[in-house]
N, C-alpha and C positions, 0 to 999 in steps of 0.2 A: 152417598150419604144414607145413613140409617136413622130414621126418626130425628132428623135435624142434627145428627152427629156426624162429623167428618171422620172418615175411616182411612187409615194408612195401613198398607200391607208392606211388611218387611220380609224380604226373602234372604235368609242367611245362607251363604254359599262359600265357605272358606275353601282354600286350595288343599290344605293338609288333611290327610285322613290316614289313620293307621290301618284300617280294615280294607278299604278299597281305594286305591290311589285315584285322586281326582273324581270321586264318586259322583259329583254333581254334573259331570260331563258324560257319564255312562249312559248308554242308550238302552231303551226298552221299546221294543217294537219299532225301531228305526228313529226314535226321538230321544234326545238327551233329557235328563231330569230337568235341566234348566229350560229346555224347550217346552216340556210338559207343563211346568209351572207357569211359563209365559202364556201358553194357551189358556190355562185356567184363569189367569188374571184378565185376559181379553174377554172371557165369558162372564166374569163376575161384575155385575152391574152395581153392587154396593160399594165397591172400592173407589175412593176419590183419587188416590194416588198410590203408587207402589214403587219400591226401590229394592235393588239388590245390594246387599252388604257383603262385599268380598275383598279379599286381600290378594287375589290371583288374577293376572292379566288374561289368561286363557278363558277363565270363567267370565270375566268382565266382557271380553269380546263375544263370547257365545251368548251372553245375556243381551248385549246390545244388538246382536244379529237377529234375535227373535223379538225385538221391540221393547225389551225391558229397560228401565232407567237404572243407570249406575252413576249417580251424580257425585259420589265421593268414594274414596278408598278406605277400607277398614284398616285401622292401624295394626301393626304386627302384634302388639300386646293384647289385642282382642281376637287373635287368630289361633291361639293354642288349644290343646286338647282339654284343658281344665278351665277354660273361660266360661263364665255363666251366660246363659241366654239373656238374662236381665241386663248384663253389661253390654252385650251386642245390640240388643233392642234399644236400650237407652241411648247409646251412641248414635244409632241410625235415626232414631226419633229426633234427637236434638239437632243433628246435622240437617235433616230434612226440613225441620221447622225453620232453621236458620236460612236455608237456601230458598225455601218457598215463601217465607214470611207468613205462613199459616200455622194455626194450632190444630192438632189432631186430637179428637176426643176418644177414638178407639184405635188401638194398634192390634193388627192381626199378624201373627207369624206364620208364613207359608213356607215350610221346609220342603226343599226339592225332593227330599228322601221320602215323601209321602205322595207318590205319583198317582194313587188311585182315588184321591179325594175328588168329589164332584161339587159343582156349584151349589147344589141344594144343601150340602153339608155346611158351607159357609153361611148360607141364608138361615139355616136352623140355629147355628151358633150365635149369629148376630141377633136374631129374634129372641133367643133365650136370654142373652146378655142384657138386652135393652128392656124386654118385658119384665124381667125379674130384678132389674136395677143392680146387676152384679158388678163387682169390681173387676173380675176376671173369670174366664172360662177356659178350661183345659180339656181337649178331646183326647181320648185314648181308644185303642182298638184291642180286641181280644188277641191274645197270643196263643198259637197252637201249642199244645202241651209238649210236643216233641222239641220245639224251639225254646221253651221256657227255661231261662237261665238257672232258676233255682233247682230245676230237676237235675241239672248236671253238676251242681255244686257238691264239693266234698264235705262241706259243713251242713249236715242235715239235722 
């Protein structure tokens, strides 16, 4: 809980990926991205509950193996390439509230593909959100100029 607000973490981890097949199961330094986010959740004292939203049985098994909750399956219509994060988060929030009988005041999306986040990053975001009475906060990180997509674009 953060300032008397119940916090839900949603971990979106679909099976399909065009870039890296089953990227959420890819290992970095001997741990899968799902395992890394599971370790993060265990260290995060502000989270009241966390769930994995997935459409894939292998990801579900990996999540359960590292102690993450997967209380529902993500519907196929929410697992495509062009599905919005809002739709995925809304589905997971509503399903979680239905299952737990609780209402969550803050929803945090913890993407497995951000394996270098630290617990203090979450603390900083939640503090900023609540101190400034924001409706939402989005974090970004600087992109190396070599990897910048606009640099490689043909339309300059």
